[in-house]
LUMTORSE-477704 format. One record per atom (N, C-alpha, C, CB): residue in one letter; z negated, x, y negated. Coordinates in pm, whole numbers, padded with zeros to 5 digits, always signed. Glycine has a CB too. Example, Ala and Ser with C-alpha at 12.3 -4.5 7.8 and 13.67 -1.06 7.14 Angstrom:
// LUMTORSE-477704
A-00780+01319+00569A-00780+01230+00450A-00780+01320+00330A-00905+01131+00447S-00708+01285+00225S-00714+01367+00106S-00787+01290-00003S-00572+01408+00060
// end
This chain:
// LUMTORSE-477704
M+04968-01323-03166M+04994-01386-03025M+04847-01467-02991M+05035-01252-02897T+04854-01585-02956T+04769-01650-02878T+04706-01630-02773T+04802-01720-02857D+04597-01624-02760D+04534-01588-02601D+04636-01661-02510D+04356-01655-02566F+04635-01791-02521F+04746-01878-02406F+04843-01818-02387F+04806-02014-02439A+04930-01777-02501A+05059-01696-02502A+05065-01564-02408A+05084-01651-02649K+04949-01483-02414K+04905-01380-02393K+04888-01391-02213K+04780-01360-02491D+04813-01482-02190D+04781-01535-02086D+04926-01544-01979D+04713-01668-02132T+05023-01641-02057T+05171-01664-02001T+05241-01543-01976T+05260-01744-02095L+05247-01450-02083L+05300-01352-02068L+05228-01268-01973L+05321-01306-02177S+05120-01221-01917S+05041-01147-01821S+05090-01220-01698S+04876-01150-01846T+05091-01345-01685T+05120-01415-01566T+05255-01382-01510T+05110-01556-01590Q+05340-01372-01621Q+05508-01355-01598Q+05533-01208-01499Q+05600-01333-01779I+05453-01119-01614I+05455-00978-01565I+05420-00963-01444I+05380-00895-01630Y+05286-01046-01433Y+05205-01003-01270Y+05337-01038-01190Y+05035-01124-01204G+05366-01206-01189G+05464-01223-01120G+05575-01145-01058G+05498-01285-01170D+05649-01084-01181D+05753-00988-01162D+05696-00861-01055D+05798-00931-01318L+05599-00810-01121L+05564-00667-01053L+05527-00702-00895L+05420-00584-01137L+05485-00834-00875L+05439-00889-00733L+05577-00873-00653L+05377-01065-00736T+05682-00948-00683T+05778-00962-00636T+05838-00837-00599T+05836-01033-00704Q+05849-00730-00701Q+05919-00600-00669Q+05861-00558-00550Q+05907-00491-00777I+05707-00533-00578I+05631-00472-00492I+05633-00512-00307I+05501-00499-00560V+05617-00667-00309V+05653-00720-00170V+05777-00700-00133V+05634-00853-00155E+05889-00706-00227E+06030-00698-00160E+06092-00550-00169E+06134-00806-00234K+06006-00449-00173K+05996-00307-00165K+06099-00233-00270K+06024-00265-00013K+06102-00339-00388K+06169-00251-00524K+06090-00115-00577K+06169-00358-00667M+05962-00169-00508M+05870-00069-00585M+05789-00011-00466M+05765-00144-00709T+05822+00083-00404T+05767+00143-00270T+05640+00173-00273T+05831+00262-00227S+05576+00183-00157S+05426+00237-00139S+05391+00372-00202S+05393+00253+00013G+05295+00377-00273G+05267+00492-00392G+05339+00514-00475G+05252+00610-00363A+05438+00462-00495A+05510+00457-00641A+05425+00423-00761A+05621+00349-00642H+05457+00530-00855H+05351+00502-00978H+05401+00414-01078H+05311+00630-01057I+05336+00337-01136I+05371+00230-01224I+05315+00289-01387I+05289+00075-01163N+05403+00301-01443N+05392+00357-01579N+05388+00254-01707N+05511+00449-01595A+05234+00212-01726A+05225+00101-01811A+05290+00121-01963A+05075+00068-01818R+05292+00246-02037R+05388+00245-02132R+05500+00249-02118R+05380+00312-02196K+05564+00270-01990K+05713+00247-02005K+05751+00101-02001K+05791+00319-01894L+05665+00026-01926L+05650-00104-01924L+05666-00188-02038L+05545-00122-01881Q+05585-00143-02116Q+05559-00175-02265Q+05696-00159-02327Q+05443-00073-02340K+05712-00038-02337K+05904-00056-02405K+05973-00117-02366K+06005+00037-02403Q+05975-00120-02208Q+06060-00222-02142Q+06064-00356-02214Q+06014-00244-02002L+05955-00401-02204L+05960-00572-02231L+05928-00585-02372L+05841-00671-02137G+05868-00484-02442G+05877-00493-02595G+05745-00581-02634G+06030-00569-02650T+05632-00551-02546T+05510-00632-02579T+05398-00508-02613T+05462-00744-02438S+05280-00626-02610S+05182-00510-02644S+05126-00469-02494S+05046-00564-02758I+05068-00365-02479I+04994-00311-02343I+04881-00424-02319I+04916-00140-02364T+04819-00489-02358T+04719-00611-02331T+04769-00666-02193T+04725-00739-02458P+04880-00757-02218P+04938-00829-02079P+04959-00755-01955P+05072-00885-02101I+05013-00622-02000I+05080-00554-01875I+04923-00505-01818I+05215-00405-01917R+04814-00444-01858R+04688-00402-01819R+04662-00531-01736R+04581-00364-01943E+04653-00638-01799E+04616-00787-01736E+04673-00774-01591E+04696-00931-01824A+04794-00786-01590A+04882-00809-01457A+04861-00684-01381A+05052-00834-01485L+04832-00581-01403L+04802-00479-01329L+04663-00479-01267L+04823-00373-01404S+04566-00516-01347S+04451-00568-01297S+04452-00680-01177S+04388-00617-01409R+04518-00770-01237R+04534-00860-01118R+04593-00811-00973R+04620-00965-01163L+04662-00729-00996L+04756-00676-00884L+04657-00574-00819L+04909-00600-00942A+04575-00511-00900A+04454-00441-00799A+04363-00508-00736A+04371-00357-00860S+04325-00626-00806S+04226-00720-00733S+04297-00761-00620S+04175-00847-00815D+04407-00790-00624D+04493-00842-00492D+04509-00750-00406D+04629-00891-00514G+04450-00604-00413G+04488-00509-00333G+04624-00450-00323G+04457-00548-00232L+04695-00474-00420L+04875-00459-00411L+04869-00340-00481L+04992-00588-00493V+04784-00283-00581V+04807-00144-00644V+04642-00096-00668V+04910-00154-00807E+04632+00066-00689E+04518+00123-00703E+04548+00229-00816E+04465+00177-00570Y+04419+00214-00892Y+04401+00308-01008Y+04334+00424-00982Y+04336+00251-01112E+04429+00545-01000E+04374+00675-01019E+04351+00732-01153E+04451+00758-00956A+04231+00817-01150A+04195+00878-01297A+04287+00959-01327A+04066+00952-01315N+04348+00985-01446N+04405+01080-01499N+04550+01056-01419N+04322+01219-01483V+04586+00941-01318V+04728+00943-01299V+04773+00802-01348V+04768+00974-01143G+04681+00696-01325G+04721+00578-01361G+04727+00467-01253G+04839+00597-01416Y+04821+00392-01240Y+04840+00297-01166Y+04943+00310-01002Y+04891+00210-01273R+04943+00281-00911R+05017+00297-00821R+05014+00202-00717R+05002+00404-00786V+05138+00197-00660V+05143+00108-00552V+05066+00122-00434V+05259+00102-00515V+04992+00047-00402V+04893+00091-00287V+04939+00159-00148V+04822-00031-00246R+04890+00236-00108R+04929+00354+00018R+04806+00297+00121R+04904+00566-00037F+04866+00239+00266F+04755+00214+00334F+04740+00314+00458F+04758+00071+00374S+04608+00348+00476S+04562+00442+00599S+04566+00341+00716S+04399+00515+00581R+04561+00415+00826R+04570+00320+00970R+04416+00242+00971R+04593+00437+01139R+04312+00298+00913R+04176+00211+00884R+04218+00094+00813R+04060+00288+00793D+04294+00116+00677D+04317-00022+00588D+04404-00121+00710D+04435+00015+00414I+04489-00065+00757I+04590-00162+00818I+04506-00224+00935I+04737-00084+00874W+04388-00175+00979W+04297-00262+01135W+04240-00335+01034W+04158-00167+01267E+04172-00299+00909E+04089-00381+00840E+04141-00508+00760E+04027-00300+00758I+04256-00502+00737I+04340-00595+00673I+04357-00710+00787I+04485-00522+00622N+04401-00649+00898N+04486-00720+01007N+04340-00815+01095N+04589-00573+01129D+04224-00738+01071D+04099-00814+01146D+04087-00930+01045D+03939-00715+01164M+04074-00912+00938M+04035-01008+00850M+04108-01143+00843M+04038-00950+00732L+04271-01100+00844L+04366-01210+00860L+04352-01288+00993L+04506-01156+00849A+04333-01180+01107A+04307-01267+01225A+04170-01373+01226A+04293-01165+01343L+04076-01336+01152L+03977-01419+01134L+03949-01513+01080L+03919-01388+01113M+04060-01526+00978M+04091-01637+00858M+04215-01727+00952M+04165-01548+00674D+04324-01647+00994D+04429-01741+01072D+04359-01823+01170D+04543-01658+01152C+04286-01760+01218C+04240-01859+01378C+04119-01953+01328C+04162-01739+01541H+04058-01953+01205H+03968-02056+01166H+04071-02178+01087H+03841-01984+01060A+04175-02131+01055A+04276-02207+00994A+04331-02316+01107A+04391-02105+00938V+04360-02242+01201V+04424-02317+01301V+04314-02431+01363V+04481-02211+01416E+04186-02345+01369E+04078-02455+01425E+04075-02590+01324E+03909-02381+01428L+04056-02534+01193L+04050-02651+01098L+04193-02765+01091L+04026-02577+00948A+04312-02699+01116A+04402-02754+01099A+04426-02873+01207A+04486-02661+01087M+04383-02837+01344M+04417-02905+01450M+04294-03038+01463M+04425-02794+01579Q+04199-03022+01391Q+04083-03105+01367Q+04131-03216+01287Q+03968-03031+01299C+04205-03198+01209C+04263-03301+01099C+04362-03385+01136C+04319-03237+00986P+04310-03544+01070P+04391-03667+01142P+04558-03661+01141P+04348-03810+01062R+04614-03543+01062R+04769-03534+01096R+04801-03426+01188R+04856-03510+00970A+04709-03368+01298A+04752-03264+01408A+04892-03294+01463A+04647-03266+01534D+04916-03412+01492D+05063-03446+01540D+05176-03399+01423D+05076-03623+01568E+05147-03423+01326E+05251-03392+01230E+05248-03252+01231E+05233-03451+01090L+05166-03169+01219L+05161-03036+01208L+05223-02964+01341L+05017-02999+01180I+05212-03017+01432I+05284-02966+01558I+05403-02984+01547I+05251-03019+01678E+05440-03092+01510E+05613-03136+01496E+05641-03004+01359E+05650-03366+01422A+05589-03008+01296A+05630-02907+01171A+05659-02778+01274A+05484-02873+01032L+05546-02733+01313L+05565-02601+01384L+05676-02590+01501L+05430-02566+01445R+05697-02706+01553R+05843-02673+01640R+05938-02653+01543R+05905-02796+01744Q+05973-02733+01430Q+06091-02663+01339Q+06089-02598+01294Q+06143-02690+01265I+05965-02514+01245I+05983-02384+01200I+05995-02263+01325I+05859-02359+01103V+05959-02293+01422V+05993-02219+01555V+06134-02210+01566V+05938-02290+01684E+06181-02335+01591E+06353-02348+01565E+06433-02256+01445E+06385-02514+01516D+06372-02304+01360D+06435-02247+01249D+06442-02071+01231D+06359-02312+01134Q+06331-02010+01278Q+06322-01895+01313Q+06415-01844+01406Q+06214-01882+01349Q+06410-01891+01528Q+06495-01879+01625Q+06652-01842+01557Q+06484-02015+01709R+06677-01959+01529R+06803-01949+01456R+06831-01880+01333R+06837-02058+01433A+06738-01801+01251A+06754-01698+01187A+06753-01568+01220A+06694-01707+01119Y+06693-01552+01352Y+06699-01444+01434Y+06821-01394+01495Y+06622-01466+01523D+06894-01512+01550D+07003-01502+01600D+07116-01467+01501D+07020-01611+01665A+07091-01535+01405A+07246-01508+01309A+07194-01417+01208A+07328-01663+01220G+07075-01320+01215G+07043-01210+01117G+07030-01254+00986G+07140-01106+01115D+06965-01357+00963D+06941-01425+00849D+06799-01404+00807D+06973-01562+00867E+06805-01250+00744E+06636-01186+00695E+06565-01277+00627E+06629-01054+00588P+06642-01342+00511P+06536-01421+00421P+06483-01521+00483P+06586-01478+00299L+06572-01597+00575L+06533-01723+00628L+06433-01700+00735L+06650-01800+00679Y+06456-01596+00805Y+06330-01514+00915Y+06229-01525+00856Y+06334-01353+00954R+06210-01459+00728R+06104-01413+00661R+06017-01549+00644R+06149-01338+00524H+06109-01592+00575H+06033-01725+00513H+05982-01815+00653H+06158-01833+00401C+06035-01812+00751C+05986-01888+00872C+05840-01836+00909C+06089-01869+01000T+05866-01677+00942T+05754-01620+00982T+05616-01614+00908T+05791-01512+01003E+05639-01626+00744E+05515-01670+00695E+05502-01793+00657E+05477-01605+00602Y+05572-01899+00657Y+05530-02042+00681Y+05468-02062+00792Y+05630-02131+00682F+05504-01998+00913F+05432-02054+01049F+05296-02016+01029F+05488-01989+01197H+05237-01935+00971H+05103-01894+00930H+05047-01956+00821H+05098-01767+00904D+05121-01997+00699D+05072-02059+00565D+05029-02227+00609D+05215-02048+00433I+05113-02260+00689I+05108-02413+00737I+04977-02454+00754I+05179-02441+00870F+04922-02369+00860F+04775-02388+00921F+04668-02397+00819F+04735-02269+01015Y+04689-02367+00698Y+04611-02325+00580Y+04629-02474+00498Y+04677-02171+00495E+04766-02513+00499E+04792-02644+00425E+04714-02759+00505E+04959-02679+00416Y+04712-02785+00622Y+04636-02898+00679Y+04496-02865+00745Y+04723-02961+00782A+04466-02725+00703A+04305-02703+00727A+04244-02760+00599A+04255-02530+00749D+04321-02781+00488D+04291-02843+00369D+04141-02775+00299D+04284-03007+00405N+04143-02626+00313N+04013-02587+00283N+04070-02463+00167N+03914-02534+00436K+04052-02522+00062K+04079-02425-00069K+04039-02294-00076K+04020-02473-00182N+03924-02255-00051N+03843-02125-00083N+03895-02048+00032N+03669-02136-00087L+03934-02123+00154L+03980-02005+00274L+04132-01982+00235L+03967-02069+00462Y+04209-02067+00203Y+04351-02038+00128Y+04346-01949+00008Y+04415-02172+00075E+04221-01947-00087E+04268-01834-00152E+04220-01729-00145E+04275-01844-00252V+04150-01714-00044V+04111-01564-00002V+04224-01511+00112V+03941-01560+00072S+04259-01611+00184S+04365-01563+00275S+04504-01509+00166S+04408-01704+00391R+04552-01570+00067R+04639-01538+00005R+04636-01400-00044R+04650-01620-00075R+04523-01344-00101R+04544-01209-00118R+04543-01094-00025R+04473-01182-00192Y+04510-01140+00135Y+04535-01033+00227Y+04675-01055+00263Y+04440-01031+00350N+04706-01191+00233N+04857-01190+00275N+04950-01110+00207N+04913-01315+00265Y+04931-01108+00075Y+05007-01025-00012Y+05005-00849+00052Y+04930-01045-00176R+04908-00822+00098R+04881-00693+00181R+04958-00672+00305R+04741-00686+00223M+04937-00804+00390M+05034-00811+00478M+05169-00801+00465M+05021-00897+00525K+05218-00869+00377K+05369-00889+00354K+05408-00753+00320K+05411-00998+00234L+05341-00648+00233L+05365-00538+00191L+05349-00447+00311L+05289-00512+00079M+05264-00442+00379M+05269-00387+00507M+05386-00399+00591M+05172-00435+00573A+05436-00537+00643A+05549-00559+00698A+05663-00507+00642A+05560-00672+00711S+05651-00509+00507S+05791-00466+00455S+05820-00294+00483S+05797-00504+00277V+05715-00245+00489V+05734-00078+00527V+05746-00055+00676V+05600+00019+00477Y+05676-00163+00767Y+05672-00145+00910Y+05758-00226+00998Y+05546-00164+00950E+05792-00330+00938E+05874-00411+01054E+05978-00377+01117E+05917-00515+01021S+06011-00404+01206S+06141-00352+01315S+06233-00475+01359S+06074-00281+01476H+06338-00439+01421H+06399-00583+01505H+06306-00602+01605H+06559-00574+01582D+06210-00501+01662D+06171-00525+01793D+06060-00612+01766D+06138-00402+01879N+05999-00583+01648N+05859-00647+01593N+05893-00821+01562N+05805-00554+01423R+06006-00823+01523R+06079-00961+01469R+06064-01056+01640R+06296-00920+01401R+06126-00982+01711R+06129-01049+01834R+06042-01059+01914R+06202-01017+01894I+05936-00977+01914I+05796-01012+01953I+05715-01122+01895I+05724-00906+01933S+05737-01109+01740S+05680-01224+01679S+05727-01358+01686S+05674-01203+01564L+05861-01368+01730L+05936-01494+01738L+05870-01555+01888L+06121-01463+01737R+05856-01479+01961R+05795-01527+02094R+05665-01509+02127R+05854-01473+02195E+05577-01475+02005E+05432-01510+02030E+05431-01646+01937E+05311-01377+01979H+05469-01657+01827H+05496-01799+01732H+05505-01910+01823H+05642-01800+01637A+05639-01866+01900A+05670-02010+02002A+05553-02024+02129A+05849-01993+02092L+05483-01919+02165L+05389-01930+02243L+05273-01990+02187L+05368-01821+02293I+05258-01969+02059I+05135-02064+01985I+05152-02187+01988I+05111-02046+01842Y+05263-02218+01946Y+05321-02356+01912Y+05313-02458+02068Y+05504-02328+01849H+05347-02382+02187H+05338-02422+02306H+05216-02484+02337H+05363-02328+02382V+05104-02388+02324V+04971-02410+02339V+04914-02526+02242V+04903-02279+02317L+04934-02499+02151L+04893-02654+02073L+04953-02779+02094L+04915-02651+01934K+05077-02749+02125K+05137-02876+02163K+05059-02950+02268K+05274-02854+02210D+05019-02881+02357D+04917-02926+02497D+04784-02915+02446D+04926-02819+02647R+04713-02912+02310R+04623-02944+02247R+04471-02819+02293R+04618-03109+02281D+04537-02681+02319D+04461-02609+02358D+04428-02516+02252D+04501-02563+02465V+04349-02574+02191V+04312-02498+02054V+04235-02321+02073V+04183-02616+01969E+04155-02373+02193E+04112-02221+02185E+04192-02119+02239E+03991-02199+02247Q+04314-02145+02333Q+04387-02072+02383Q+04480-02004+02254Q+04453-02150+02491A+04503-02107+02158A+04625-02067+02053A+04547-01990+01960A+04709-02200+01970M+04408-02009+01959M+04354-01904+01853M+04315-01772+01913M+04227-01959+01778R+04297-01759+02060R+04312-01616+02136R+04480-01536+02074R+04316-01659+02345Y+04576-01629+02136Y+04702-01606+02114Y+04735-01521+01953Y+04766-01753+02131M+04686-01634+01849M+04680-01576+01723M+04630-01461+01714M+04623-01642+01644R+04500-01456+01713R+04428-01330+01725R+04487-01210+01777R+04326-01350+01798Q+04535-01248+01883Q+04618-01086+01975Q+04777-01074+01867Q+04689-01137+02230H+04809-01189+01852H+04951-01188+01756H+04912-01072+01628H+04990-01380+01675I+04840-01112+01544I+04803-01042+01415I+04743-00897+01456I+04689-01133+01327L+04702-00886+01540L+04648-00754+01570L+04717-00666+01632L+04548-00757+01634E+04802-00717+01713E+04926-00629+01799E+05045-00570+01692E+05018-00748+01922
// end
């Protein structure tokens, strides 16, 4: 098998495992048996180990000697530190995005996201609600146009998605919707400093 083929297979395995973890098909603390995966997929162990190594670098799995890989388990300190980093990055993304020439376009897009999120919440449409929730944050990185900031945030966002899948409740969704709407309204008034304060409070709480 060529190096390119190995890389392609490793990426595919990585994507499949990532989806299973974020969608809670593999729960926090669950053991990942590399040899069992090898038999299921009918491949060598190398691309599986490469995929697990990538997930470990994303902070989604952890390796324990004599045990192997497990889906990461979050302590209270882990949760605080991850949220703190996301708050710093999201606030900076808001600031950069509002400095771009397309700020009016961004604000209109935020309006549409908040409306779609409200509609999904009212209809109990969980996939659409989750998409709107994630995109509300992601769109600031699109308009901030800072590749390195986006790449770092992506790793933390995977961990945030995993934490959200474990701890999210109906009340949390209602609060999140209200806070997204609040951030949108102050940005519509071009109050970037207040939006950044609301964003930090939104993530940390």
